[in-house]
py3Dmol code that shows the C-alpha trace and the ligand (Angstrom):
import py3Dmol

protein = """\
ATOM      1  CA  MET A   1      95.724 122.570 102.125  1.00  0.00           C
ATOM      2  CA  LYS A   2      94.244 119.134 102.899  1.00  0.00           C
ATOM      3  CA  VAL A   3      92.203 118.809 106.082  1.00  0.00           C
ATOM      4  CA  LYS A   4      93.722 115.912 108.045  1.00  0.00           C
ATOM      5  CA  LYS A   5      92.590 116.577 111.714  1.00  0.00           C
ATOM      6  CA  ALA A   6      89.277 116.987 113.453  1.00  0.00           C
ATOM      7  CA  ILE A   7      88.012 118.048 116.790  1.00  0.00           C
ATOM      8  CA  ILE A   8      84.754 116.705 118.198  1.00  0.00           C
ATOM      9  CA  PRO A   9      83.640 118.858 121.165  1.00  0.00           C
ATOM     10  CA  ALA A  10      81.637 116.536 123.557  1.00  0.00           C
ATOM     11  CA  ALA A  11      82.118 118.353 126.907  1.00  0.00           C
ATOM     12  CA  GLY A  12      78.692 120.038 127.132  1.00  0.00           C
ATOM     13  CA  LEU A  13      76.403 119.413 129.991  1.00  0.00           C
ATOM     14  CA  GLY A  14      73.570 118.068 127.845  1.00  0.00           C
ATOM     15  CA  THR A  15      70.887 119.689 130.099  1.00  0.00           C
ATOM     16  CA  ARG A  16      68.214 119.394 127.382  1.00  0.00           C
ATOM     17  CA  VAL A  17      68.290 115.573 127.540  1.00  0.00           C
ATOM     18  CA  LEU A  18      68.359 115.155 131.271  1.00  0.00           C
ATOM     19  CA  PRO A  19      67.886 112.851 133.042  1.00  0.00           C
ATOM     20  CA  ALA A  20      69.107 110.524 130.329  1.00  0.00           C
ATOM     21  CA  SER A  21      72.415 112.354 130.245  1.00  0.00           C
ATOM     22  CA  LYS A  22      72.976 112.450 134.024  1.00  0.00           C
ATOM     23  CA  ALA A  23      75.306 109.418 134.171  1.00  0.00           C
ATOM     24  CA  VAL A  24      75.528 108.572 130.417  1.00  0.00           C
ATOM     25  CA  PRO A  25      77.154 111.210 128.197  1.00  0.00           C
ATOM     26  CA  LYS A  26      74.559 112.476 125.700  1.00  0.00           C
ATOM     27  CA  GLU A  27      77.035 111.678 122.942  1.00  0.00           C
ATOM     28  CA  MET A  28      76.792 108.004 124.010  1.00  0.00           C
ATOM     29  CA  LEU A  29      72.990 107.935 123.595  1.00  0.00           C
ATOM     30  CA  ASN A  30      72.314 105.404 120.885  1.00  0.00           C
ATOM     31  CA  ILE A  31      70.770 105.517 117.435  1.00  0.00           C
ATOM     32  CA  VAL A  32      69.478 101.942 117.059  1.00  0.00           C
ATOM     33  CA  ASP A  33      72.669 100.083 117.876  1.00  0.00           C
ATOM     34  CA  LYS A  34      75.550 102.600 117.898  1.00  0.00           C
ATOM     35  CA  PRO A  35      76.157 105.662 120.100  1.00  0.00           C
ATOM     36  CA  ALA A  36      75.747 108.993 118.361  1.00  0.00           C
ATOM     37  CA  ILE A  37      79.467 109.753 118.626  1.00  0.00           C
ATOM     38  CA  GLN A  38      80.419 106.600 116.648  1.00  0.00           C
ATOM     39  CA  TYR A  39      78.379 107.935 113.662  1.00  0.00           C
ATOM     40  CA  ILE A  40      80.320 111.210 113.963  1.00  0.00           C
ATOM     41  CA  VAL A  41      83.802 109.457 114.083  1.00  0.00           C
ATOM     42  CA  GLU A  42      82.816 107.290 111.163  1.00  0.00           C
ATOM     43  CA  GLU A  43      81.768 110.391 109.102  1.00  0.00           C
ATOM     44  CA  ALA A  44      85.174 111.967 109.750  1.00  0.00           C
ATOM     45  CA  VAL A  45      86.944 108.741 108.769  1.00  0.00           C
ATOM     46  CA  ALA A  46      84.861 108.439 105.577  1.00  0.00           C
ATOM     47  CA  ALA A  47      85.998 111.943 104.686  1.00  0.00           C
ATOM     48  CA  GLY A  48      89.670 110.905 105.030  1.00  0.00           C
ATOM     49  CA  ILE A  49      90.302 112.310 108.477  1.00  0.00           C
ATOM     50  CA  GLU A  50      92.186 109.886 110.707  1.00  0.00           C
ATOM     51  CA  ASP A  51      93.458 112.095 113.616  1.00  0.00           C
ATOM     52  CA  ILE A  52      90.489 112.930 115.841  1.00  0.00           C
ATOM     53  CA  LEU A  53      90.529 114.802 119.132  1.00  0.00           C
ATOM     54  CA  ILE A  54      87.456 114.283 121.299  1.00  0.00           C
ATOM     55  CA  ILE A  55      86.966 116.988 123.971  1.00  0.00           C
ATOM     56  CA  THR A  56      85.402 115.425 127.030  1.00  0.00           C
ATOM     57  CA  ASN A  57      84.969 116.354 130.701  1.00  0.00           C
ATOM     58  CA  ARG A  58      84.500 114.637 134.010  1.00  0.00           C
ATOM     59  CA  GLY A  59      81.959 111.875 133.851  1.00  0.00           C
ATOM     60  CA  LYS A  60      82.422 111.186 130.098  1.00  0.00           C
ATOM     61  CA  GLY A  61      84.814 108.264 130.463  1.00  0.00           C
ATOM     62  CA  ALA A  62      82.299 106.014 128.698  1.00  0.00           C
ATOM     63  CA  ILE A  63      83.304 107.738 125.395  1.00  0.00           C
ATOM     64  CA  GLU A  64      86.959 106.711 125.908  1.00  0.00           C
ATOM     65  CA  ASP A  65      85.993 103.085 126.780  1.00  0.00           C
ATOM     66  CA  HIS A  66      83.859 102.874 123.649  1.00  0.00           C
ATOM     67  CA  PHE A  67      86.824 103.602 121.335  1.00  0.00           C
ATOM     68  CA  ASP A  68      89.127 101.304 123.177  1.00  0.00           C
ATOM     69  CA  HIS A  69      89.364  97.495 123.096  1.00  0.00           C
ATOM     70  CA  ALA A  70      87.093  95.573 125.550  1.00  0.00           C
ATOM     71  CA  PHE A  71      89.372  92.469 126.071  1.00  0.00           C
ATOM     72  CA  GLU A  72      86.961  90.471 128.253  1.00  0.00           C
ATOM     73  CA  LEU A  73      84.108  90.984 125.920  1.00  0.00           C
ATOM     74  CA  GLU A  74      86.194  90.297 122.868  1.00  0.00           C
ATOM     75  CA  CYS A  75      87.618  87.097 124.407  1.00  0.00           C
ATOM     76  CA  GLY A  76      84.156  85.912 125.302  1.00  0.00           C
ATOM     77  CA  LEU A  77      82.913  86.460 121.748  1.00  0.00           C
ATOM     78  CA  ARG A  78      85.950  85.006 119.978  1.00  0.00           C
ATOM     79  CA  GLY A  79      85.622  81.379 118.867  1.00  0.00           C
ATOM     80  CA  ASN A  80      81.824  81.467 118.838  1.00  0.00           C
ATOM     81  CA  PRO A  81      80.725  81.262 115.105  1.00  0.00           C
ATOM     82  CA  ALA A  82      77.262  82.719 115.994  1.00  0.00           C
ATOM     83  CA  LYS A  83      78.960  85.807 117.449  1.00  0.00           C
ATOM     84  CA  GLU A  84      81.631  86.399 114.723  1.00  0.00           C
ATOM     85  CA  LYS A  85      79.879  89.374 113.064  1.00  0.00           C
ATOM     86  CA  ILE A  86      79.320  91.146 116.430  1.00  0.00           C
ATOM     87  CA  LEU A  87      82.894  90.489 117.465  1.00  0.00           C
ATOM     88  CA  GLN A  88      84.037  92.107 114.227  1.00  0.00           C
ATOM     89  CA  GLN A  89      81.782  95.160 114.853  1.00  0.00           C
ATOM     90  CA  VAL A  90      83.094  95.518 118.437  1.00  0.00           C
ATOM     91  CA  GLU A  91      86.766  95.265 117.354  1.00  0.00           C
ATOM     92  CA  GLU A  92      86.278  97.722 114.436  1.00  0.00           C
ATOM     93  CA  VAL A  93      85.274 100.565 116.821  1.00  0.00           C
ATOM     94  CA  ALA A  94      88.656 100.391 118.511  1.00  0.00           C
ATOM     95  CA  ASN A  95      90.495 100.568 115.178  1.00  0.00           C
ATOM     96  CA  LEU A  96      88.399 103.208 113.457  1.00  0.00           C
ATOM     97  CA  ALA A  97      90.941 106.032 113.622  1.00  0.00           C
ATOM     98  CA  ASN A  98      93.653 107.656 115.854  1.00  0.00           C
ATOM     99  CA  VAL A  99      91.216 108.898 118.489  1.00  0.00           C
ATOM    100  CA  TYR A 100      92.670 111.211 121.187  1.00  0.00           C
ATOM    101  CA  PHE A 101      90.995 112.610 124.256  1.00  0.00           C
ATOM    102  CA  LEU A 102      91.377 115.836 126.187  1.00  0.00           C
ATOM    103  CA  ARG A 103      89.358 117.182 129.045  1.00  0.00           C
ATOM    104  CA  GLN A 104      87.826 120.589 129.054  1.00  0.00           C
ATOM    105  CA  LYS A 105      88.213 121.274 132.759  1.00  0.00           C
ATOM    106  CA  GLU A 106      85.546 124.014 132.940  1.00  0.00           C
ATOM    107  CA  THR A 107      82.396 124.247 130.834  1.00  0.00           C
ATOM    108  CA  LYS A 108      83.251 127.628 129.237  1.00  0.00           C
ATOM    109  CA  GLY A 109      81.502 127.123 125.972  1.00  0.00           C
ATOM    110  CA  LEU A 110      82.138 125.670 122.553  1.00  0.00           C
ATOM    111  CA  GLY A 111      84.677 128.448 121.692  1.00  0.00           C
ATOM    112  CA  HIS A 112      86.706 127.435 124.753  1.00  0.00           C
ATOM    113  CA  ALA A 113      86.364 123.733 123.902  1.00  0.00           C
ATOM    114  CA  ILE A 114      87.955 124.282 120.484  1.00  0.00           C
ATOM    115  CA  LEU A 115      90.661 126.373 121.967  1.00  0.00           C
ATOM    116  CA  CYS A 116      91.610 123.342 124.140  1.00  0.00           C
ATOM    117  CA  GLY A 117      92.608 121.553 120.945  1.00  0.00           C
ATOM    118  CA  ARG A 118      95.110 124.168 119.807  1.00  0.00           C
ATOM    119  CA  SER A 119      98.376 122.174 120.328  1.00  0.00           C
ATOM    120  CA  PHE A 120      96.759 119.076 118.764  1.00  0.00           C
ATOM    121  CA  ILE A 121      95.902 121.054 115.623  1.00  0.00           C
ATOM    122  CA  GLY A 122      99.027 123.180 115.253  1.00  0.00           C
ATOM    123  CA  ASP A 123      99.187 125.283 112.176  1.00  0.00           C
ATOM    124  CA  GLU A 124      96.724 123.776 109.656  1.00  0.00           C
ATOM    125  CA  PRO A 125      93.052 123.993 108.814  1.00  0.00           C
ATOM    126  CA  PHE A 126      90.898 121.533 110.822  1.00  0.00           C
ATOM    127  CA  ALA A 127      87.343 120.118 110.943  1.00  0.00           C
ATOM    128  CA  VAL A 128      84.953 120.504 113.783  1.00  0.00           C
ATOM    129  CA  LEU A 129      82.079 118.033 114.229  1.00  0.00           C
ATOM    130  CA  TYR A 130      79.763 118.880 117.067  1.00  0.00           C
ATOM    131  CA  GLY A 131      79.335 115.860 119.305  1.00  0.00           C
ATOM    132  CA  ASP A 132      75.544 116.001 119.404  1.00  0.00           C
ATOM    133  CA  ASP A 133      74.896 116.536 115.695  1.00  0.00           C
ATOM    134  CA  VAL A 134      74.671 113.294 113.590  1.00  0.00           C
ATOM    135  CA  ILE A 135      74.478 113.786 109.822  1.00  0.00           C
ATOM    136  CA  ILE A 136      73.590 110.866 107.646  1.00  0.00           C
ATOM    137  CA  SER A 137      74.808 111.264 104.072  1.00  0.00           C
ATOM    138  CA  GLU A 138      76.252 109.191 101.184  1.00  0.00           C
ATOM    139  CA  ASP A 139      78.828 111.860 100.718  1.00  0.00           C
ATOM    140  CA  PRO A 140      80.030 112.601 104.277  1.00  0.00           C
ATOM    141  CA  ALA A 141      79.007 116.177 105.201  1.00  0.00           C
ATOM    142  CA  ILE A 142      82.374 117.116 106.671  1.00  0.00           C
ATOM    143  CA  GLY A 143      84.045 115.868 103.501  1.00  0.00           C
ATOM    144  CA  GLN A 144      81.918 118.264 101.398  1.00  0.00           C
ATOM    145  CA  LEU A 145      83.044 121.217 103.708  1.00  0.00           C
ATOM    146  CA  CYS A 146      86.657 120.056 103.522  1.00  0.00           C
ATOM    147  CA  ARG A 147      86.642 120.148  99.765  1.00  0.00           C
ATOM    148  CA  ALA A 148      85.156 123.726  99.816  1.00  0.00           C
ATOM    149  CA  CYS A 149      87.942 124.701 102.271  1.00  0.00           C
ATOM    150  CA  GLU A 150      90.609 123.314 100.006  1.00  0.00           C
ATOM    151  CA  LYS A 151      89.002 124.948  96.911  1.00  0.00           C
ATOM    152  CA  TYR A 152      88.444 128.448  98.344  1.00  0.00           C
ATOM    153  CA  GLY A 153      91.167 128.578 100.972  1.00  0.00           C
ATOM    154  CA  LYS A 154      88.718 129.997 103.607  1.00  0.00           C
ATOM    155  CA  GLY A 155      86.966 128.787 106.630  1.00  0.00           C
ATOM    156  CA  VAL A 156      83.654 126.932 105.879  1.00  0.00           C
ATOM    157  CA  VAL A 157      80.489 126.580 107.912  1.00  0.00           C
ATOM    158  CA  GLY A 158      78.026 123.796 107.036  1.00  0.00           C
ATOM    159  CA  VAL A 159      74.456 125.157 106.724  1.00  0.00           C
ATOM    160  CA  GLN A 160      70.976 124.230 105.887  1.00  0.00           C
ATOM    161  CA  GLU A 161      67.731 126.215 105.713  1.00  0.00           C
ATOM    162  CA  VAL A 162      65.573 125.848 108.794  1.00  0.00           C
ATOM    163  CA  THR A 163      62.233 127.348 109.752  1.00  0.00           C
ATOM    164  CA  ARG A 164      61.739 130.829 111.090  1.00  0.00           C
ATOM    165  CA  GLU A 165      60.979 129.395 114.605  1.00  0.00           C
ATOM    166  CA  GLN A 166      64.084 127.211 114.524  1.00  0.00           C
ATOM    167  CA  ILE A 167      66.423 129.961 113.425  1.00  0.00           C
ATOM    168  CA  LYS A 168      65.743 131.845 116.585  1.00  0.00           C
ATOM    169  CA  LEU A 169      67.235 128.989 118.551  1.00  0.00           C
ATOM    170  CA  TYR A 170      70.307 128.666 116.277  1.00  0.00           C
ATOM    171  CA  CYS A 171      72.052 131.462 114.375  1.00  0.00           C
ATOM    172  CA  SER A 172      71.261 133.388 111.166  1.00  0.00           C
ATOM    173  CA  LEU A 173      73.730 134.022 108.356  1.00  0.00           C
ATOM    174  CA  ASP A 174      74.135 136.927 105.961  1.00  0.00           C
ATOM    175  CA  VAL A 175      75.041 135.160 102.717  1.00  0.00           C
ATOM    176  CA  THR A 176      75.361 135.905  99.012  1.00  0.00           C
ATOM    177  CA  PRO A 177      75.659 133.289  96.219  1.00  0.00           C
ATOM    178  CA  LEU A 178      79.116 132.086  95.131  1.00  0.00           C
ATOM    179  CA  GLU A 179      79.024 128.852  93.237  1.00  0.00           C
ATOM    180  CA  GLY A 180      76.803 125.725  93.474  1.00  0.00           C
ATOM    181  CA  ARG A 181      76.166 125.072  97.085  1.00  0.00           C
ATOM    182  CA  ALA A 182      78.795 127.497  98.236  1.00  0.00           C
ATOM    183  CA  MET A 183      77.952 131.018  99.421  1.00  0.00           C
ATOM    184  CA  ASN A 184      79.924 133.921 100.743  1.00  0.00           C
ATOM    185  CA  CYS A 185      79.163 134.407 104.416  1.00  0.00           C
ATOM    186  CA  HIS A 186      79.479 138.061 105.653  1.00  0.00           C
ATOM    187  CA  ASN A 187      78.091 137.907 109.120  1.00  0.00           C
ATOM    188  CA  ILE A 188      76.435 135.538 111.695  1.00  0.00           C
ATOM    189  CA  ILE A 189      74.003 136.488 114.453  1.00  0.00           C
ATOM    190  CA  GLU A 190      73.591 134.003 117.300  1.00  0.00           C
ATOM    191  CA  LYS A 191      69.942 133.327 118.377  1.00  0.00           C
ATOM    192  CA  PRO A 192      68.572 136.282 116.277  1.00  0.00           C
ATOM    193  CA  LYS A 193      65.501 138.243 117.234  1.00  0.00           C
ATOM    194  CA  ASP A 194      62.790 138.483 114.550  1.00  0.00           C
ATOM    195  CA  GLU A 195      64.174 141.743 113.130  1.00  0.00           C
ATOM    196  CA  GLU A 196      67.778 140.332 113.107  1.00  0.00           C
ATOM    197  CA  ILE A 197      67.054 137.357 110.875  1.00  0.00           C
ATOM    198  CA  MET A 198      69.278 137.805 107.750  1.00  0.00           C
ATOM    199  CA  SER A 199      68.478 134.426 106.067  1.00  0.00           C
ATOM    200  CA  LEU A 200      67.024 131.052 107.115  1.00  0.00           C
ATOM    201  CA  TYR A 201      70.445 129.466 106.776  1.00  0.00           C
ATOM    202  CA  ALA A 202      71.783 128.206 110.166  1.00  0.00           C
ATOM    203  CA  ILE A 203      75.028 126.352 111.041  1.00  0.00           C
ATOM    204  CA  LEU A 204      74.178 122.757 111.800  1.00  0.00           C
ATOM    205  CA  GLY A 205      77.076 121.060 113.565  1.00  0.00           C
ATOM    206  CA  ARG A 206      79.950 121.045 110.955  1.00  0.00           C
ATOM    207  CA  VAL A 207      82.604 123.629 110.339  1.00  0.00           C
ATOM    208  CA  VAL A 208      86.186 123.701 108.930  1.00  0.00           C
ATOM    209  CA  LEU A 209      88.382 126.389 110.465  1.00  0.00           C
ATOM    210  CA  PRO A 210      91.826 127.991 109.662  1.00  0.00           C
ATOM    211  CA  PRO A 211      94.404 127.939 112.506  1.00  0.00           C
ATOM    212  CA  GLU A 212      94.142 131.707 112.648  1.00  0.00           C
ATOM    213  CA  VAL A 213      91.047 131.305 114.788  1.00  0.00           C
ATOM    214  CA  PHE A 214      93.125 130.162 117.796  1.00  0.00           C
ATOM    215  CA  PRO A 215      94.457 133.576 118.774  1.00  0.00           C
ATOM    216  CA  MET A 216      90.867 134.982 118.235  1.00  0.00           C
ATOM    217  CA  LEU A 217      89.420 132.309 120.497  1.00  0.00           C
ATOM    218  CA  GLU A 218      92.092 133.051 123.097  1.00  0.00           C
ATOM    219  CA  GLU A 219      91.250 136.706 123.081  1.00  0.00           C
ATOM    220  CA  GLY A 220      87.534 135.943 123.281  1.00  0.00           C
ATOM    221  CA  VAL A 221      87.746 133.487 126.121  1.00  0.00           C
ATOM    222  CA  ALA A 222      90.010 135.901 128.091  1.00  0.00           C
ATOM    223  CA  ARG A 223      87.256 138.542 127.750  1.00  0.00           C
ATOM    224  CA  ILE A 224      84.467 136.457 129.395  1.00  0.00           C
ATOM    225  CA  THR A 225      84.248 136.674 133.163  1.00  0.00           C
ATOM    226  CA  GLN A 226      81.317 134.225 133.418  1.00  0.00           C
ATOM    227  CA  GLY A 227      79.177 132.064 131.235  1.00  0.00           C
ATOM    228  CA  GLU A 228      80.248 130.507 127.917  1.00  0.00           C
ATOM    229  CA  PHE A 229      82.287 131.820 124.965  1.00  0.00           C
ATOM    230  CA  TYR A 230      80.538 130.932 121.757  1.00  0.00           C
ATOM    231  CA  LEU A 231      82.334 129.786 118.607  1.00  0.00           C
ATOM    232  CA  THR A 232      79.837 131.746 116.609  1.00  0.00           C
ATOM    233  CA  GLU A 233      81.496 134.968 117.636  1.00  0.00           C
ATOM    234  CA  THR A 234      84.827 134.029 116.106  1.00  0.00           C
ATOM    235  CA  MET A 235      83.228 132.678 112.984  1.00  0.00           C
ATOM    236  CA  SER A 236      81.304 135.884 112.630  1.00  0.00           C
ATOM    237  CA  ASP A 237      84.633 137.820 112.801  1.00  0.00           C
ATOM    238  CA  LEU A 238      85.988 135.620 110.022  1.00  0.00           C
ATOM    239  CA  GLY A 239      82.951 136.378 107.959  1.00  0.00           C
ATOM    240  CA  ARG A 240      83.254 140.136 108.409  1.00  0.00           C
ATOM    241  CA  ALA A 241      86.935 139.794 107.332  1.00  0.00           C
ATOM    242  CA  GLY A 242      85.787 138.073 104.051  1.00  0.00           C
ATOM    243  CA  LYS A 243      87.394 134.729 105.144  1.00  0.00           C
ATOM    244  CA  LEU A 244      84.245 132.538 105.463  1.00  0.00           C
ATOM    245  CA  ILE A 245      82.234 130.346 103.112  1.00  0.00           C
ATOM    246  CA  ALA A 246      78.770 128.887 103.972  1.00  0.00           C
ATOM    247  CA  TYR A 247      78.188 125.541 102.358  1.00  0.00           C
ATOM    248  CA  ASP A 248      74.658 124.119 102.081  1.00  0.00           C
ATOM    249  CA  PHE A 249      75.623 120.471 102.613  1.00  0.00           C
ATOM    250  CA  GLU A 250      73.772 117.436 101.437  1.00  0.00           C
ATOM    251  CA  GLY A 251      72.558 115.102 104.204  1.00  0.00           C
ATOM    252  CA  VAL A 252      70.007 114.630 106.936  1.00  0.00           C
ATOM    253  CA  ARG A 253      70.969 116.151 110.229  1.00  0.00           C
ATOM    254  CA  TYR A 254      69.654 114.915 113.589  1.00  0.00           C
ATOM    255  CA  ASP A 255      69.969 117.016 116.724  1.00  0.00           C
ATOM    256  CA  MET A 256      70.911 114.442 119.427  1.00  0.00           C
ATOM    257  CA  GLY A 257      70.946 117.294 122.000  1.00  0.00           C
ATOM    258  CA  ASN A 258      67.103 117.307 122.182  1.00  0.00           C
ATOM    259  CA  LYS A 259      64.612 114.608 122.904  1.00  0.00           C
ATOM    260  CA  LEU A 260      62.528 114.927 119.648  1.00  0.00           C
ATOM    261  CA  GLY A 261      65.792 114.814 117.608  1.00  0.00           C
ATOM    262  CA  ILE A 262      66.787 111.606 119.328  1.00  0.00           C
ATOM    263  CA  MET A 263      63.471 110.031 118.496  1.00  0.00           C
ATOM    264  CA  LYS A 264      63.513 111.115 114.880  1.00  0.00           C
ATOM    265  CA  ALA A 265      67.075 109.737 114.383  1.00  0.00           C
ATOM    266  CA  ASN A 266      66.137 106.384 115.923  1.00  0.00           C
ATOM    267  CA  CYS A 267      62.982 106.075 113.915  1.00  0.00           C
ATOM    268  CA  GLU A 268      64.456 106.977 110.486  1.00  0.00           C
ATOM    269  CA  VAL A 269      67.714 105.023 110.952  1.00  0.00           C
ATOM    270  CA  ALA A 270      65.737 101.942 112.226  1.00  0.00           C
ATOM    271  CA  LEU A 271      63.533 102.039 109.114  1.00  0.00           C
ATOM    272  CA  LYS A 272      66.596 101.465 106.937  1.00  0.00           C
ATOM    273  CA  HIS A 273      68.459  99.133 109.248  1.00  0.00           C
ATOM    274  CA  PRO A 274      69.481  95.896 107.539  1.00  0.00           C
ATOM    275  CA  GLU A 275      68.644  93.772 110.586  1.00  0.00           C
ATOM    276  CA  ILE A 276      65.414  95.301 112.018  1.00  0.00           C
ATOM    277  CA  GLY A 277      64.285  97.572 109.198  1.00  0.00           C
ATOM    278  CA  ALA A 278      61.455  95.395 107.829  1.00  0.00           C
ATOM    279  CA  GLY A 279      60.112  94.472 111.233  1.00  0.00           C
ATOM    280  CA  PHE A 280      60.185  98.066 112.407  1.00  0.00           C
ATOM    281  CA  ARG A 281      58.431  99.246 109.219  1.00  0.00           C
ATOM    282  CA  GLU A 282      55.493  96.844 109.896  1.00  0.00           C
ATOM    283  CA  TYR A 283      55.450  98.047 113.512  1.00  0.00           C
ATOM    284  CA  VAL A 284      55.321 101.681 112.468  1.00  0.00           C
ATOM    285  CA  LYS A 285      52.527 101.075 109.953  1.00  0.00           C
ATOM    286  CA  GLN A 286      50.385  99.346 112.521  1.00  0.00           C
ATOM    287  CA  LEU A 287      51.066 102.068 115.124  1.00  0.00           C
ATOM    288  CA  ALA A 288      50.296 104.869 112.689  1.00  0.00           C
ATOM    289  CA  ALA A 289      46.949 103.120 111.674  1.00  0.00           C
ATOM    290  CA  SER A 290      45.994 103.119 115.384  1.00  0.00           C
ATOM    291  CA  LEU A 291      46.703 106.873 115.898  1.00  0.00           C
TER     292      LEU A 291
END
"""
ligand_1 = """\
29
LIG
P 75.456 122.620 123.051
O 75.212 123.973 123.630
O 74.395 122.088 122.079
O 75.639 121.438 124.231
O 76.893 122.602 122.425
P 75.285 121.441 125.666
O 75.865 122.568 126.395
O 75.594 120.099 126.099
O 73.646 121.594 125.607
P 72.592 121.838 126.679
O 72.012 123.168 126.278
O 73.168 121.757 128.044
O 71.570 120.692 126.498
C 77.250 122.048 121.117
C 78.454 121.073 121.253
O 79.546 121.688 121.961
C 79.931 120.884 123.077
C 78.729 120.012 123.322
O 79.106 118.783 123.984
C 78.048 119.861 121.994
O 78.636 118.752 121.281
N 80.377 121.786 124.143
C 79.514 122.811 124.609
C 81.624 121.570 124.687
O 82.329 120.729 124.337
N 82.015 122.426 125.772
C 81.253 123.424 126.246
O 81.655 124.133 127.131
C 79.919 123.575 125.605
"""
view = py3Dmol.view(width=600, height=400)
view.addModel(protein, "pdb")
view.setStyle({"model": 0}, {"cartoon": {"style": "trace"}})
view.addModel(ligand_1, "xyz")
view.setStyle({"model": 1}, {"stick": {}})
view.zoomTo()
view.show()
């Protein structure tokens, strides 16, 4: 079945990038000239997904404004030949896709955020693009996962190999080869201890899930009395039931949820940017020589 809808959870507190994320949602922190969340919506659109639900919370209204028209600004730019290109870029954001918004009223974890999107999704497989993970790739990462979901008829988690130190901060997957970049995923352990590491494959911000996860999420969320309900737990249940594929996607992933990730993203994207790329390269060379 074709994947037509996506959820972008963007209701986290962003504590790792405070104080930057105090009044500005971390998903609105920029990479050169666009906020992180615009790259993510563009990725979904490039993969053929046009109905996108962004899960927000109090204080994240700037995300809604970004995907809306800005009439005063657009009127001010219109008619000025020197500003034509920028006007086009500003207008395009409002017309990118059918973007919907829903508030997660309590920060009860990623599993709960996805459950909030249940009635939007209905009874079909759907994509999840974490709001703080930007992936730059010719072939959109979520499109690679959608194709695997359509081919194997199972849930798909997007993975890449990370270091032993990093895996302890993410999750570790028990996988066996299937075909090409696809693997069978049998189990997932969140933030594994040394002796629990099953492979260096970790889930990096993209998954495609079947609608059968909703009752599982509901049950999981009902179980927690405090803290957060992790999506990993439900995906791990899918794996143990033989209903999950891990897909080693092509693309460079930037973690916009931490300070070093934000700097790497800005640096690497700036080097290739058509407007400032050449100037920035010169600057980086000079800077590097002085280090
Ligand atoms: P993270 O755990 O990386 O985001 O969640 P966070 O909670 O904002 O991070 P820190 O630790 O406080 O810095 C991964 C994704 O899930 C969303 C986040 O916005 C992020 O895109 N999320 C997380 C929600 O939408 N709701 C939640 O309750 C938790």
